[in-house]
C-alpha positions in Angstrom: 0.0 0.0 0.0 2.8 2.4 0.9 4.5 1.8 -2.5 1.5 3.4 -4.3 1.7 6.4 -2.0 5.4 6.9 -2.8 4.7 6.4 -6.5 1.8 8.9 -6.4 3.8 11.4 -4.4 6.7 11.1 -6.8 4.4 11.6 -9.8 2.9 14.7 -8.1 6.3 16.2 -7.4 7.4 15.4 -11.0 4.2 17.1 -12.4 4.7 20.2 -10.2 8.4 20.5 -11.1 7.7 20.6 -14.9 6.8 24.0 -16.5 3.3 24.4 -17.8 3.6 24.1 -21.5 0.1 23.1 -22.6 -0.4 23.9 -26.3 -3.2 26.3 -27.1 -6.4 24.8 -28.3 -6.4 24.7 -32.0 -2.7 23.8 -32.1 -3.5 20.4 -33.4 -5.1 21.9 -36.5 -2.1 24.0 -37.3 -3.9 27.3 -36.9 -4.2 30.0 -34.3 -6.6 29.6 -31.3 -10.2 30.4 -32.3 -12.8 31.0 -29.6 -16.5 30.5 -30.6 -20.0 30.4 -29.3 -22.5 28.0 -30.8 -26.2 29.0 -30.9 -29.1 26.7 -31.9 -31.1 28.6 -34.5 -32.9 25.5 -35.7 -35.5 24.9 -33.1 -34.3 21.3 -32.8 -33.4 20.5 -29.2 -29.8 19.6 -28.4 -28.3 20.8 -31.7 -26.0 23.3 -30.0 -24.4 20.5 -27.9 -23.7 18.5 -31.1 -22.2 21.5 -32.8 -20.1 22.3 -29.7 -18.8 18.7 -29.6 -17.9 18.7 -33.3 -16.1 22.0 -33.1 -14.1 20.9 -30.0 -13.1 17.7 -31.8 -11.7 20.0 -34.5 -9.7 22.0 -32.0 -12.0 25.0 -31.8 -12.3 26.5 -28.3 -16.1 26.7 -27.8 -16.6 28.9 -24.7 -20.4 29.1 -24.8 -23.4 27.4 -26.3 -27.2 28.0 -26.2 -30.3 29.0 -28.1 -30.4 31.8 -30.6 -33.1 34.4 -30.5 -33.8 33.8 -34.2 -34.6 30.9 -36.4 -32.6 30.1 -39.5 -32.8 27.4 -42.2 -29.1 27.5 -43.1 -26.2 27.6 -40.7 -24.2 30.8 -40.7 -20.7 31.5 -39.2 -20.3 35.2 -38.1 -16.7 36.5 -37.6 -16.9 38.8 -34.6 -13.3 39.8 -34.4 -10.1 38.9 -36.1 -9.6 37.5 -39.6 -12.0 35.8 -41.9 -9.8 32.7 -41.8 -11.1 31.9 -38.2 -14.6 31.8 -39.6 -13.5 29.6 -42.5 -11.9 27.1 -40.1 -15.1 26.9 -38.1 -17.2 26.6 -41.2 -15.0 23.8 -42.5 -15.2 22.0 -39.1 -19.0 22.1 -39.4 -19.0 20.6 -42.8 -19.4 23.9 -44.7 -21.4 27.0 -44.0 -21.4 30.6 -45.3 -19.0 32.9 -43.4 -19.9 36.6 -42.8 -18.0 39.4 -41.3 -20.1 40.8 -38.4 -17.8 42.7 -36.0 -19.1 42.8 -32.5 -17.0 42.9 -29.3 -20.0 42.2 -27.0 -19.9 38.4 -27.3 -16.1 38.3 -26.5 -15.5 35.5 -29.0 -13.9 35.3 -32.4 -16.8 33.6 -34.0 -20.5 33.1 -33.5 -22.1 30.0 -35.0 -25.9 30.0 -35.7 -26.8 26.4 -36.5 -29.7 26.3 -38.9 -32.4 23.7 -39.5 -30.5 22.0 -42.4 -27.3 21.4 -40.3 -26.6 17.7 -39.6 -23.9 16.7 -37.1 -21.1 14.6 -38.5 -22.0 11.8 -36.2 -25.4 11.5 -38.0 -24.3 11.9 -41.6 -24.4 8.8 -43.8 
């Protein structure tokens, strides 16, 4: 029993002695970090969670998700700050969507995603 304690203590000391060098989210995709919010504009329950999961799998840092105050047929990616390339990365991770420049510092994200009625999560595609 005490061996495990020593091993665990040694691992803890080793972890604490190493500098924190965690790569930024998005580093695995080769691009700069992109922060996003995902809003369900489809009226279909749970779609924002699916979109959030899909974007996180692609290395996008989704910091918020919820329900939009509007309803859309087609998914739209709005670039709130930064370059259009951030929106293109997000749109590609979703399987394609129009990207629009819509500067707004209020959401405090790089990109806002409005998931429309026609969007299908990758896990449900044939």
